[in-house]
C-alpha positions in Angstrom: 0.0 0.0 0.0 1.1 3.5 -0.7 2.5 5.6 2.1 0.2 8.7 2.3 1.9 10.3 5.3 2.0 14.1 5.0 5.6 15.4 5.3 6.8 18.8 6.4 8.9 21.0 4.0 12.5 22.0 4.5 11.7 25.4 6.1 9.6 23.7 8.8 12.3 21.1 9.4 14.9 23.8 9.9 12.6 25.6 12.3 11.9 22.4 14.2 15.7 21.8 14.6 16.1 25.3 16.0 13.3 25.0 18.5 14.4 21.5 19.5 18.2 22.1 19.8 17.9 22.6 23.6 16.3 19.2 24.0 18.7 17.5 21.5 21.7 18.8 23.5 20.3 17.1 26.6 20.3 13.7 25.0 16.8 13.7 23.5 16.3 12.2 20.1 14.2 13.7 17.3 11.3 11.3 16.8 8.8 13.1 14.6 7.6 16.3 12.9 3.9 16.5 12.2 2.2 19.1 10.0 -1.4 20.2 10.7 -3.1 21.4 7.5 -6.4 22.7 6.2 -8.5 20.3 4.1 -6.8 21.7 1.0 -3.4 20.8 2.3 -2.2 24.3 3.3 -0.2 24.0 6.5 -1.5 25.7 9.7 1.1 24.7 12.3 3.6 21.9 13.2 4.4 19.8 16.2 7.8 18.3 16.8 8.4 15.3 19.1 11.6 14.4 21.0 12.1 11.5 23.3 14.8 10.8 25.8 16.3 7.3 26.3 14.9 7.4 29.9 11.3 7.6 28.5 10.8 11.4 28.9 9.0 13.0 26.0 8.7 16.6 24.7 6.1 17.7 22.2 6.0 21.3 21.2 3.9 23.1 18.5 5.1 26.0 16.4 3.6 28.1 13.5 4.6 30.5 10.8 4.1 34.1 11.7 5.1 36.3 8.7 8.6 35.4 7.6 9.5 33.5 10.7 8.2 30.8 13.1 6.9 31.0 16.6 6.4 28.5 19.4 2.8 27.7 20.2 -0.3 27.4 18.0 -2.2 30.0 16.1 -5.8 30.8 17.3 -8.4 28.3 16.2 -11.7 30.2 16.3 -13.6 27.1 14.9 -11.8 24.6 17.1 -8.5 22.9 16.8 -8.0 21.1 13.4 -7.5 17.3 13.3 -4.2 16.0 12.2 -4.1 14.7 8.6 -7.2 16.7 7.7 -6.2 16.9 4.1 -6.5 13.1 3.7 -10.3 13.3 4.1 -10.9 14.2 0.4 -13.3 11.5 -0.8 -12.8 9.2 2.2 -16.2 8.2 3.6 -14.5 5.9 6.1 -11.6 6.9 8.4 -9.6 5.8 11.4 -9.4 8.2 14.3 -6.6 7.7 16.8 -5.2 9.8 19.7 -1.6 10.6 18.7 0.2 11.7 15.6 2.7 8.8 15.9 -0.1 6.2 15.8 -1.7 8.1 12.9 1.5 8.0 10.9 1.9 4.3 11.5 -1.5 3.9 9.8 -0.9 6.3 6.9 2.4 4.6 6.1 0.2 1.6 5.2 -2.2 3.7 3.1 -5.0 4.0 5.7 -6.8 7.3 5.9 -6.2 8.1 9.6 -6.8 11.3 11.6 -5.6 12.2 15.1 -6.7 14.6 17.8 -3.1 15.1 18.7 -3.5 13.4 22.1 -6.3 12.4 24.4 -6.4 15.7 26.2 -7.5 17.5 22.9 -10.7 15.5 22.5 -12.9 18.3 23.6 -11.1 21.2 21.7 -11.0 19.7 18.2 -13.3 20.6 15.3 -14.9 17.3 14.2 -17.2 18.9 11.7 -15.3 17.5 8.7 -16.1 14.0 9.9 -19.9 14.5 9.8 -21.7 11.7 8.1 -18.7 9.4 7.7 -17.9 6.0 9.1 -15.4 6.6 11.9 -13.3 3.8 13.5 -12.2 5.0 17.0 -8.9 3.3 18.0 -8.0 4.5 21.6 -4.7 3.9 23.4 -4.7 1.0 25.9 -5.0 3.1 29.1 -7.5 5.0 31.2 -7.0 8.2 29.2 -7.7 6.3 26.0 -11.0 5.0 27.4 -12.0 8.4 28.5 -11.0 9.8 25.1 -13.3 7.3 23.3 -16.1 7.9 25.7 -16.0 11.6 25.1 -15.9 11.3 21.3 -18.5 8.7 20.8 -21.6 10.8 21.6 -20.2 13.8 19.7 -19.6 11.7 16.5 -23.0 9.9 16.8 -24.7 13.3 17.1 -23.0 14.4 13.8 -24.6 11.5 11.9 -21.4 9.4 11.9 -21.5 5.6 12.0 -19.0 4.9 14.7 -17.0 1.7 15.2 -15.2 1.1 18.5 -12.7 -1.4 19.8 -11.6 -2.6 23.3 -7.9 -1.9 23.0 -7.1 -4.7 25.4 -8.5 -7.2 22.9 -5.9 -6.0 20.3 -3.0 -7.5 22.3 -1.0 -4.3 22.7 0.8 -3.7 26.0 -0.5 -1.2 28.6 -0.5 2.3 27.1 0.0 0.8 23.6 -1.6 2.1 20.5 -1.9 1.6 16.7 1.9 2.1 16.4 2.5 -0.8 18.8 -0.1 -3.0 17.0 1.6 -2.5 13.7 5.0 -3.3 15.3 3.5 -6.6 16.3 1.7 -7.1 13.0 3.7 -5.5 10.2 1.4 -6.9 7.5 -1.8 -6.7 9.6 -5.1 -5.2 8.4 -6.8 -3.6 11.4 -10.3 -3.8 9.8 -10.3 -7.5 9.5 -7.8 -8.6 12.2 -9.4 -6.6 15.1 -12.8 -7.0 16.8 -14.8 -3.8 16.0 -18.3 -3.0 17.4 -20.7 -0.8 15.6 -22.3 2.0 17.6 -25.3 3.6 16.1 -28.1 5.9 17.3 -30.8 3.5 18.3 -34.4 4.0 17.2 -36.7 5.8 19.7 -39.0 3.4 21.5 -42.6 4.0 22.4 -43.4 5.1 26.0 -43.5 2.6 28.8 -45.8 2.3 31.8 -44.8 4.6 34.6 -46.4 2.7 37.5 -44.0 0.4 39.5 -45.0 -3.3 39.9 -45.1 -4.6 43.5 -41.8 -6.2 44.6 -42.2 -10.1 44.3 -42.0 -10.7 48.1 -43.5 -14.2 47.5 -40.3 -15.1 45.5 -38.2 -14.6 48.6 -37.4 -17.8 50.6 -39.3 -17.9 53.9 -36.1 -17.2 55.8 -35.8 -13.8 54.2 -39.5 -13.1 53.7 -40.2 -13.3 57.4 -37.3 -10.9 58.3 -38.3 -8.4 55.6 -42.0 -8.6 56.7 -41.1 -7.7 60.3 -39.0 -4.8 59.3 -41.6 -3.5 56.9 -44.4 -3.8 59.4 -42.5 -1.8 62.0 -40.7 0.8 59.9 -43.4 1.1 57.3 -40.8 1.5 54.6 -41.2 0.4 51.0 -41.1 -3.4 50.9 -38.7 -3.3 47.9 -36.2 -1.2 50.0 -36.2 -3.7 52.8 -35.9 -6.7 50.4 -32.9 -5.1 48.6 -31.2 -4.4 52.0 -31.7 -8.0 53.1 -30.2 -9.2 49.8 -27.3 -6.8 50.2 -26.5 -8.0 53.7 -26.5 -11.7 52.5 -24.3 -10.9 49.5 -21.8 -9.2 51.7 -21.1 -12.3 53.7 -21.6 -14.8 50.9 -19.4 -13.2 48.2 -16.1 -14.1 49.9 -17.1 -17.8 50.2 -18.5 -18.9 46.9 -18.8 -18.2 43.1 -21.6 -19.4 40.9 -21.1 -21.4 37.7 -23.7 -21.6 35.0 -21.4 -23.8 32.9 -17.6 -24.4 32.8 -17.0 -21.0 31.2 -19.7 -18.7 32.7 -18.5 -18.2 36.3 -19.4 -15.2 38.4 -19.0 -14.0 41.9 -22.2 -13.6 43.9 -21.5 -9.9 44.5 -24.5 -7.7 43.9 -24.7 -4.0 42.9 -28.1 -2.6 44.1 -29.4 0.8 43.4 -32.6 2.2 45.0 -34.0 5.4 43.5 -36.0 7.1 46.2 -36.4 10.3 48.0 -34.4 11.1 51.2 -36.4 10.1 54.2 -37.4 6.6 53.1 -35.4 5.2 56.0 -32.8 3.2 54.0 -30.1 3.9 56.6 -32.4 2.5 59.4 -33.3 -0.5 57.2 -29.7 -1.2 56.5 -29.0 -1.1 60.2 -31.5 -3.8 60.9 -30.1 -6.2 58.3 -26.4 -5.4 58.7 -26.4 -5.5 62.5 -25.0 -9.1 62.9 -22.2 -8.3 60.4 -21.3 -5.1 62.1 -21.4 -6.8 65.5 -19.0 -9.6 64.3 -16.6 -7.0 62.8 -16.6 -5.0 66.0 -16.0 -8.0 68.2 -13.1 -9.2 66.0 -11.5 -5.7 66.1 -11.6 -5.8 69.9 -10.3 -9.3 70.1 -7.4 -8.6 67.7 -6.3 -5.3 69.3 -3.1 -6.7 70.7 -2.4 -8.6 67.4 -2.9 -5.3 65.6 -0.4 -3.5 67.9 2.1 -6.3 67.6 1.8 -6.3 63.8 2.2 -2.6 63.6 5.3 -2.8 65.7 6.7 -5.6 63.6 6.0 -3.7 60.5 7.7 -0.5 61.8 10.8 -2.6 62.9 11.0 -4.2 59.5 10.7 -0.8 57.7 13.4 0.7 59.9 15.8 -2.2 59.3 15.2 -1.9 55.5 16.0 1.8 55.7 19.2 1.0 57.5 20.3 -1.5 54.8 19.6 1.0 52.1 21.7 3.6 53.8 24.6 1.1 54.0 24.2 0.3 50.3 24.2 4.1 49.5 27.4 4.6 51.6 29.1 1.6 49.9 28.2 2.9 46.5 29.7 6.3 47.3 33.0 4.5 48.3 32.8 2.2 45.3 32.9 -0.7 47.8 31.6 -3.4 45.4 32.1 -6.2 47.9 30.1 -4.4 50.6 27.4 -3.5 48.1 27.0 -7.1 47.0 26.8 -8.3 50.6 24.1 -5.7 51.5 22.2 -6.5 48.3 22.0 -10.1 49.4 20.9 -9.0 52.9 18.3 -6.7 51.3 16.8 -9.6 49.3 16.6 -11.7 52.4 15.0 -8.9 54.3 12.4 -8.3 51.6 11.5 -12.0 51.6 10.9 -11.7 55.4 8.5 -8.8 55.1 5.7 -9.3 57.7 2.4 -10.3 56.2 -0.3 -7.7 56.8 -2.8 -8.5 59.6 -6.2 -8.4 58.0 -9.0 -7.5 60.5 -12.5 -8.3 59.3 -14.1 -5.0 58.2 -16.8 -5.4 55.7 -18.1 -1.9 55.2 -16.4 1.0 53.5 -17.0 4.4 55.1 -20.3 6.2 54.3 -19.7 8.4 51.2 -16.2 7.0 50.7 -16.5 6.3 46.9 -13.1 7.4 45.5 -11.0 5.0 43.5 -8.2 5.3 46.0 -10.3 4.5 49.1 -12.0 1.5 47.5 -8.8 -0.1 46.1 -6.7 0.7 49.2 -9.3 -0.9 51.5 -9.4 -4.1 49.4 -5.6 -4.2 49.1 -4.6 -3.5 52.6 -7.6 -4.7 54.6 -10.4 -7.3 54.4 -10.6 -8.7 50.8 -14.4 -8.6 50.7 -16.4 -5.4 51.2 -19.7 -3.6 50.7 -20.5 0.0 50.1 -23.9 0.6 51.6 -25.1 4.2 51.7 -28.4 6.1 51.7 -26.3 9.1 50.5 -25.8 7.8 47.0 -25.7 11.4 45.9 -22.1 11.4 47.2 -21.3 8.9 44.4 -23.6 10.2 41.7 -23.2 13.8 42.4 -19.9 14.1 44.3 -16.3 14.2 43.3 -16.4 10.6 42.3 -18.8 11.5 39.5 -16.7 14.2 37.9 -15.8 13.4 34.4 -12.1 13.4 35.3 -12.5 10.5 37.7 -15.7 8.6 36.8 -14.1 6.7 33.8 -11.3 5.3 36.1 -13.7 4.5 38.9 -16.3 2.9 36.5 -13.6 0.7 35.0 -12.5 -0.4 38.5 -16.0 -1.2 39.7 -16.7 -3.2 36.5 -13.7 -5.3 37.1 -14.5 -5.9 40.8 -18.1 -6.8 39.8 -16.6 -9.4 37.5 -14.0 -10.5 40.2 -11.3 -9.6 37.7 -7.8 -8.2 38.4 -6.1 -5.0 37.6 -3.0 -3.0 38.5 -3.2 0.1 40.7 -0.4 2.4 39.6 1.2 4.8 42.1 3.8 7.5 41.5 6.4 5.3 43.1 6.8 2.0 41.4 7.3 0.3 44.8 3.8 1.5 45.9 2.0 0.0 42.9 0.1 -3.2 43.4 -2.1 -5.7 41.7 -5.7 -6.2 43.0 -6.8 -9.8 42.5 -9.1 -12.2 44.2 -11.3 -9.5 45.8 -15.1 -9.1 46.1 -17.2 -6.0 46.3 -20.9 -5.4 46.6 -22.8 -2.1 46.6 -26.1 -0.9 47.9 -26.9 2.8 47.2 -29.9 5.0 47.4 -30.1 8.2 45.2 -32.8 10.7 44.4 -34.2 10.6 40.9 -33.1 14.1 39.8 -29.5 13.4 41.0 -29.4 10.2 39.0 -30.8 11.9 35.9 -28.2 14.6 36.1 -25.5 12.1 36.6 -26.6 10.1 33.6 -26.7 13.2 31.4 -23.2 14.2 32.4 -21.5 10.8 32.4 -23.5 8.5 30.2 -20.6 7.6 27.9 -18.5 6.7 30.9 -21.1 4.8 33.0 -23.8 3.6 30.6 -21.3 3.2 27.8 -18.8 1.3 29.9 -21.5 -1.0 31.3 -21.4 0.2 34.9 -25.1 1.1 35.1 -26.0 -2.2 33.5 -24.6 -4.1 36.4 -26.9 -2.5 39.0 -30.1 -4.1 40.1 -32.3 -1.0 40.1 -35.5 -0.3 42.0 -37.7 2.8 42.2 -40.3 1.8 44.8 -43.4 3.8 45.6 -42.9 6.1 48.5 -44.5 5.5 51.9 -43.7 9.0 53.2 -46.9 10.6 54.6 -48.5 7.3 55.5 -46.3 6.2 58.4 -48.2 6.7 61.6 -46.4 5.9 64.9 -46.2 2.2 65.9 -44.8 0.6 69.0 -42.0 -1.9 68.3 -43.0 -5.5 68.4 -42.3 -7.6 71.5 -40.2 -10.1 69.5 -38.6 -10.4 66.1 -38.5 -14.2 65.5 -37.9 -13.9 61.7 -35.3 -11.2 62.0 -33.5 -12.9 64.8 -33.3 -16.1 62.8 -31.9 -14.2 59.8 -29.4 -12.5 62.1 -28.1 -15.8 63.3 -27.6 -17.1 59.7 -25.8 -13.9 58.7 -23.6 -14.1 61.7 -22.7 -17.7 60.9 -21.7 -16.8 57.4 -19.7 -13.8 58.5 -17.7 -16.0 60.9 -17.0 -18.6 58.3 -13.2 -18.5 57.6 -12.2 -17.2 54.2 -9.9 -19.3 52.1 -7.4 -16.4 51.8 -3.7 -16.1 51.2 -2.4 -14.3 54.3 0.3 -12.3 52.4 -1.6 -11.1 49.3 -5.1 -11.3 50.7 -6.2 -13.2 47.5 -9.4 -15.2 47.9 -10.0 -18.7 46.6 -13.7 -19.4 46.6 -15.8 -22.5 46.3 -17.6 -23.1 43.0 -21.4 -23.7 43.3 -23.1 -25.2 40.2 -26.7 -25.4 39.1 -28.4 -28.7 39.1 -30.0 -29.8 35.8 -33.5 -28.4 36.5 -32.1 -25.1 37.8 -29.9 -24.8 34.7 -33.0 -25.2 32.5 -34.8 -22.5 34.4 -31.8 -20.2 34.0 -31.4 -21.0 30.3 -35.1 -20.3 29.6 -34.8 -16.9 31.3 -31.6 -16.1 29.4 -33.2 -17.0 26.0 -36.4 -15.0 26.8 -34.5 -11.9 27.7 -32.2 -12.2 24.7 -35.2 -12.4 22.4 -36.8 -9.3 24.0 -33.6 -7.4 23.5 -33.9 -7.3 19.7 -35.5 -4.6 17.7 -39.0 -3.8 18.9 -38.6 -6.0 22.0 -39.5 -4.9 25.5 -35.8 -4.4 26.4 -34.4 -3.2 23.0 -33.7 0.2 24.5 -31.8 -1.1 27.4 -30.2 -4.2 25.9 -27.0 -3.4 27.9 -28.9 -3.9 31.2 -30.8 -6.9 29.9 -27.6 -8.6 28.9 -26.6 -8.6 32.6 -29.9 -9.8 34.0 -29.4 -13.5 33.6 -25.9 -13.1 35.2 -27.6 -11.2 38.1 -30.2 -13.9 38.4 -27.5 -16.6 38.9 -25.8 -14.4 41.5 -29.0 -13.9 43.5 -29.6 -17.7 43.3 -26.2 -18.3 44.7 -26.8 -15.9 47.6 -30.2 -17.5 48.4 -28.5 -21.0 48.2 -25.8 -19.9 50.6 -28.3 -18.7 53.2 -29.9 -22.2 53.2 -27.1 -24.6 52.6 -23.8 -22.7 52.8 -21.1 -23.4 50.2 -22.3 -26.9 49.6 -24.5 -28.7 47.1 -26.0 -27.5 43.9 -28.5 -24.7 43.3 -32.0 -26.1 42.9 -34.8 -25.2 40.5 -37.0 -23.5 43.1 -34.1 -21.3 44.2 -33.4 -20.3 40.6 -37.1 -19.6 40.0 -37.0 -17.2 43.0 -33.9 -15.5 41.7 -35.3 -15.1 38.2 -38.5 -13.4 39.6 -36.3 -11.0 41.5 -34.0 -10.3 38.6 -37.0 -9.8 36.3 -38.5 -7.2 38.7 -35.2 -5.3 38.7 -35.0 -5.4 34.9 -38.5 -4.0 34.6 -37.6 -1.3 37.1 -34.5 -0.4 35.1 -36.7 0.0 32.0 -38.9 2.4 33.9 -35.9 4.4 35.0 -33.8 4.4 31.9 -36.4 4.4 29.1 -38.3 7.7 28.8 -41.9 7.4 29.9 -44.6 9.9 29.4 -48.1 10.6 28.2 -50.4 8.0 26.7 -49.8 7.2 23.1 -51.6 9.3 20.5 -53.5 7.7 17.7 -50.6 8.3 15.3 -48.2 6.7 17.7 -50.5 3.7 18.2 -50.7 3.3 14.4 -46.9 3.6 14.1 -46.4 1.0 16.8 -48.9 -1.3 15.1 -47.2 -0.8 11.7 -43.8 -1.4 13.2 -44.8 -4.8 14.8 -46.5 -5.8 11.5 -43.4 -5.0 9.4 -41.2 -6.9 11.9 -43.6 -9.9 11.9 -43.6 -10.0 8.1 -39.8 -9.6 7.9 -40.1 -6.7 5.5 -36.8 -4.8 5.0 -37.1 -2.7 1.9 -40.4 -1.5 0.4 -42.2 1.5 -1.0 -45.1 3.6 0.3 -47.3 2.2 -2.5 -46.6 -1.3 -1.4 -47.7 -0.4 2.1 -50.9 1.0 0.6 -51.6 -2.4 -0.8 -50.7 -4.6 2.2 -50.7 -2.5 5.4 -52.8 -4.0 8.2 -56.4 -3.0 8.9 -57.4 0.7 8.8 -53.9 1.7 7.7 -54.5 0.1 4.4 -57.8 1.9 3.9 -56.9 5.3 5.4 -54.1 7.0 3.4 -53.8 9.9 5.8 -53.3 7.7 8.9 -50.9 5.5 7.0 -48.8 8.4 5.9 -48.8 9.8 9.5 -47.7 6.4 10.9 -44.9 6.2 8.3 -43.7 9.7 9.1 -43.7 8.8 12.9 -41.5 5.8 12.3 -39.2 7.9 10.2 -39.0 10.5 13.0 -38.2 7.7 15.5 -35.5 6.3 13.2 -37.3 2.9 12.8 -37.5 3.7 9.0 -35.2 5.6 6.7 -36.2 6.8 3.2 -34.0 7.2 0.1 -35.0 7.6 -3.5 -38.6 6.6 -2.8 -37.7 3.4 -0.9 -38.3 2.8 2.8 -35.9 0.7 4.8 -36.7 -0.8 8.2 -34.0 -0.6 10.9 -32.4 -4.0 11.4 -31.2 -4.7 15.0 -29.5 -7.9 14.1 -26.9 -6.6 11.6 -25.4 -3.3 10.6 -23.0 -3.1 7.6 -20.8 -0.3 6.6 -21.0 1.0 3.0 -18.5 -0.4 0.5 -16.0 2.3 0.9 -12.4 2.2 1.9 -10.2 3.9 4.4 -7.3 3.2 2.0 -5.9 5.9 -0.2 -7.3 5.2 -3.7 -7.4 6.9 -7.1 -10.9 8.0 -6.2 -9.4 9.9 -3.2 -7.0 11.6 -5.6 -9.6 13.0 -7.9 -12.3 13.9 -5.3 -12.6 17.4 -4.0 -12.4 18.3 -0.3 -16.1 17.7 0.2 -17.5 14.3 1.4 -17.9 12.3 -1.8 -21.1 10.3 -2.3 -19.7 8.2 -5.1 -18.5 4.9 -3.7 -19.0 2.9 -6.9 -15.7 3.7 -8.6 -12.8 1.7 -7.1 -14.6 1.2 -3.8 -11.7 -0.7 -2.2 -12.2 -2.9 0.8 -15.7 -3.9 1.9 -16.0 -3.6 5.7 -17.1 -6.7 7.5 -20.7 -7.0 8.6 -21.0 -7.1 12.4 -23.7 -8.7 14.5 -24.9 -6.3 17.1 -27.7 -8.4 18.6 -25.6 -8.7 21.8 -24.3 -5.2 22.6 -21.3 -4.6 24.9 -19.7 -7.8 23.8 -16.7 -7.7 21.5 -17.2 -9.7 18.4 -16.3 -9.9 14.7 -18.3 -11.5 12.0 -16.3 -11.3 8.8 -17.7 -11.7 5.4 -16.8 -14.8 3.5 -14.5 -13.0 1.1 -12.9 -9.7 1.8 -11.4 -7.9 -1.3 -7.7 -7.3 -0.8 -6.4 -3.8 0.0 -5.2 -1.7 -2.8 -1.7 -2.0 -4.3 0.6 1.0 -4.0 -0.6 4.0 -6.0 1.8 6.6 -7.2 -0.6 9.2 -8.5 -1.6 11.3 -5.5 -2.6 14.9 -4.9 -0.1 17.4 -6.5 0.5 19.2 -3.2 1.3 15.9 -1.5 3.9 15.1 -4.2 5.7 18.4 -3.4 6.2 17.3 0.2 9.3 15.3 1.3 8.5 11.6 1.7 11.7 10.5 3.5 12.3 9.7 7.1 10.1 11.2 9.8 13.2 12.5 11.7 13.8 16.2 11.2 
């Protein structure tokens, strides 16, 4: 393939050398000179890149002011231009990466690739030239790259782009790796066919849902929990759903460190639960949590008191070990200053022995994180240094959804960590000092939050790409119970609490069950609990039913991300219920799974009420449009004309042209239909294909003007693979049977490009 990298001219190279001479004299090496242009190729400014052998980088912009050059960038009244903007001529499909170095790695292989010039420039760039194109977002493999993609996705979708995204971890590049590193590993690779891309499109607007909440399925709770919940509800007069969610949260807190649940040999999950109650302040969640968490808190307090002397001894041992280490390091430093190699070798050996004798941390049972303590640092530090299983239970969920944790600068990192913990995965926590970094593995975390509806709505609007897009909100079991405020007259407490007392005893037993934990690392090893044959069938039926309803026009099509996690949550709930009855023994039975499915189904319906806009009753036009949509889907129609609908539309819509036209227009407005050259096309949930255009430099690119070309018939290049999006949030790739090869090198390129130097990137 032809190298289409845009090169700087001699004057810019000389200027770059002058500006960079200070860095070059300090051992930096010239690594690249990148020219930013208008769409017609006229240069606007340049950025030079230098890198030191120790890893330090310096990237500085400069621009031409009159007859000379100045450091900095000129003003960009319409937003900062994208790097490689001139390559857009005639390209309906482009790659978009973070840095110029990654972009150059792609353009050297003939791929039309633009860059924002770094993750931090995502909000300042002018993306208007990309409107209406197919854009492949390729972020770096780090937290900043994830945030970059999350910020760009809604902007590009809002401009009519078809956006394809990739999980950079699936590409096999190292941490902080990018397209440059991928091509270093795959010199002859084709990212369009070799990587797993997921198509993101604006989904059609669904029709309104019922606003009224369904009663919580108390009858689905096993008698052991139902009795305790009933006693608490009778006395506190709180919403039954709130009490049931609190009871489940307490059980998950003590069960999650003991067992995981296996639906099959590959589908294995912890029994951790993320619960979210959307309710007004004053619903008594804190009081309710106190009733159900009491035995767990009592056990933790008792253990802290019993282990006081052990804690003091461990603290003293740790201080002694740290002091001895500091002494050894001082001796090594002194020996180094005297060039005493023998002494240094002796002390290095002593240091290795000392490191091997580091005292194991004393882990005191403490299940709860502090109220409102939602920062990434506090959660990871607690799980690393303290008890390896924890719960965040708070009636002040606004501290999470409206506090510092929810700021865009931190929510992406926190959401990623919470997702991994929900899945019982592992990740590395980086610190400024390498010695302070650590890997978090074998930990368990549950959450039970309450938040007011306006706070949640504001949070979703501000951070949807980071939370809904990352899958965090999909993991929550949501509930929006009807309020009991204003109906709670005074009641005397009951003389006895037989149901709650029995539940307390069971929770206390599970809290006191020893964890299978490595004393040094704190890593948990849990028992695996399987489903019996009948329970597996109940779970499979639920999985298949929810999957079917997640397709276009289905009940859960608008929240397929949440629906995709519902069966997983059902298995987790079943494991918790099983643990309450049998402990970490035996197999989950069918009646337990049926109870868990009923609870998971209620939470899924609540999520639909919360996340899918509800409103006024449907108008006649909306009812007609909904009827027509279901008829088209049932018939399997994909492409048709208005005249054909006039012949075959159902019922009154066939007889009444005005109603039929209004229904069609309503489906067009809601994006269920598109219309082009007199033909209507029905939105297909199951498969979305890109047009047959290429992100490779072709002769068509050379002859096109700077506007977005609509002619993709001449030399269309590579056909993009069709992708199945029936299961969103999963990475997949369904390639076509035969993919045309990429173009051979082409020498005839734009005249202005031929005038630029095409030698080494070094300046």
